[in-house]
N, C-alpha and C positions, 0 to 999 in steps of 0.2 A: 254865262251871264243870264241866259233865258231861264235856266233852272233855278238860279238864285232868286231871280225876280218872282218866279212862280212860287217858290217856297214862302216868300213874304205875302204875296197877294192871296194865295189859297188859304194860308193860315189866318190872314186878316179877315177874310170872308167867313171862315168857320167861327172865328172868335166873335164876329159881329152879330151872330144869331142871338137875339135877345130871348133866351129861353124863359127867363123870369116873367117877362111880359106875355109870351105865348102861353105858358102853362097857366098863369093867373087868369087870362081871358078865356081860354078854351075849357079848362077844367073847373075853374072857380067863379067864372063869370064876373070878374072884377079886374081892375088894373093895379098891379103891384105898386106902380108909381104913385098911387093915391093912398097907399097904406104905409104906416110906420115912418121910416126914414125916406121913403120914396125910391130907394135904391133897388136895382133889379137883381142883385146878387143873392147868394145863399142865406146870409144872415137875415136880411129883411124878408126873404121868402119864408123862412121859418116863422117869423113874426106874423106875416100876413096870411099865410096859408097853412100853418101848422106843420106837424112832422112829415106828413105824406107829401105835401106840396114842396116843403123845403128840401126834403131828401131828393125828390124828383129833379128839382132845379139844380141841386148840387151835382147829381149824377150826370145830367146833361151838360152842364158847364165844364165839369171835370173831363167828360168825354170829348168835348171839342178841343181841349188842350192836349189830351192824349193823342187824338187823331192828327193834330197839327205836328206834334213831335214825331209820331210814327212816320208820317209822310216825308218829313225832312230826313229822318234817319234811314229809311228803307226804300224811298222812291227818288227823291230829289238828289241827295248826296251820292248814291250809287250811279245815278244817271250822269251826274257831273263827272265822276271818276271814269266813266266809260266813254266820254266824248273823245274821239280821236283828235290828236293835236298835230297840226301841220305847221312847223316852225317857219315855213316860207310865207304863209299868209299872215296878214295883220291880225286876224282873229286868233290864229294859232300862236302868234307871239304874245298876244294878250293872255291867252290861257296858260302859256308857259310861265308868264310872269306871276300869275295867280298861284299856279301849282308850286312854283319854286320859292315863293315868299311865305314863310311860316306865319307872318302876320295876316296873310290873306288865305289861310287854309280853306279850301272850298267846302269841306265837310263841316268844319266849325262855323263857317259863314252860313251855310244852309240851316244848321240847327239854331244859331243865334237869331237869324231872320225869322224863323218859324216862331221862336219864343216871343220876339218883338211883335210879329204879326198878330198872333192869336190874342196876346195880352192887350195890345193897343186897339184891336178890333172890338174887344169886349168893353173897353173903357170909352172908346169913341165910336159907338155903333152908328153907321150911316143910316140905318133904318130907324133910329131914334134921334135924328137931327144931331148926330155926333155926340150924344150923351150915352151913358151906360152904367156899368158896374165899376167895381174897384179892382178887378182882375186877379184876385187871389186864387180862387179855385182853378181857373183856366191856366194861370201861370204855373202853379204848383204841378199840375198834371203834365204840362209840357216839359218841366224840369226833369221828369223821370228819364227822358231821352237826352236832354241837354247836359245834365250833370251825371246821369246814371243813378242807380238805386241808392248808393251811399249818399250822394249829394241831396237826393230827394228826401231821404229820411232825416238828414241833418236839418233841412228846411222845415220839415214837419215837427221836429223836436223843438226848434226855435219858436215855431208858432204855438205849440202846446205849452212851452215854458212861459211864454209871455202871458198866455191866458191864465195859467195856473197861479202866477204871481199876482196878477192884477184883477183877474176875473173879467177882463175886457177883451172881447174878440178883436177889437181894433189894434190893441197893443201886440197881440200875437201876429196879426197880419203885418204890421209895420216892422216888427222884429224880423220876420221871415224875409221881407223885402230888403231890409237893411243889410242882412248878411249875404244877400245874393251876389253883390259885386265882389265880396271877399272870396266866396266859393268859386266864382267865375275866374278870379285871379289864380286860384289853385288849379282848376281843371283846364283852363285855357292859357296857361302861362306861355308867353311868347306869341300867342295869337291875339295881338292887341286890338285888331278891328272887331272880331267876335266879342272880346271882353267889353269893349266900349259899347257895343250894341246892347249887350245884356245889362251892363251897369246903368246905361241911360234908361232902359225900360224899367228897371227896378226903381229908379228915381221917379219916373212917371207914376208908378204904383203908389209910392209914398205921397206924391203930390195929390193923387186921387183921394187920399185919406186926410186932406187938409182940414176938413170940417171936424173929423174925429180928433185930430191933434188939438184943434182949438177947444173942443169940449174937454179933452183930457187936461189941458192947461187950466181950464176954468173949474175943473172938478165936477163936471156935469155929465160925463160920458156914462152911458148905460153899462151896467155890470150884470154878469150872469147871476141870476138869483136875487138881484136887487130890484128896487122900484125904478121904473123907467122915468128918465128925466122929462120934465115937461117941455 
């Protein structure tokens, strides 16, 4: 249980690092929150700081998602599996219950909690009064470990297809978040608790795009190559 808790807490703290704000202040001597949409993520970073600043923020945000997934897959999950189980003790009985119940598979739980932690940490950064970005780059990176390469590239394809059809980055982001519960249903079939965690996190990502959804419905969302809406 300690390792599962650490998987979430460490990932949340990694995800909460507001690289958009840090880069904008240290390298460009301005606050990204005062530019464009005010968001600290990659899309607004490109608007506010150009290609170099935007690329740097993307790499750093993507990196914290990768690190969260890697820690869950290669540190916390193996540590859980190596914990000796003594059926005589209450803790041992609890661990046996977790290990023996496919809905509470400890490896799946560690990965799902890491995905939730880094994504929610980015969206609700405690360093920014629990405000932040929309979680796409960091979530996608963590999915490399949560879903594996195949699931990761399916997510990227959905993201790219949404943009290609509408020329709106937000549509690609929402599309990637929307298929996340479906992919989790496939990759975590029978592991209902990890699936629920992943699905709920994807719903939060969609909720974080509520302003974009409102602009899409009004026909005022910014498009790639188009004039920016007032």
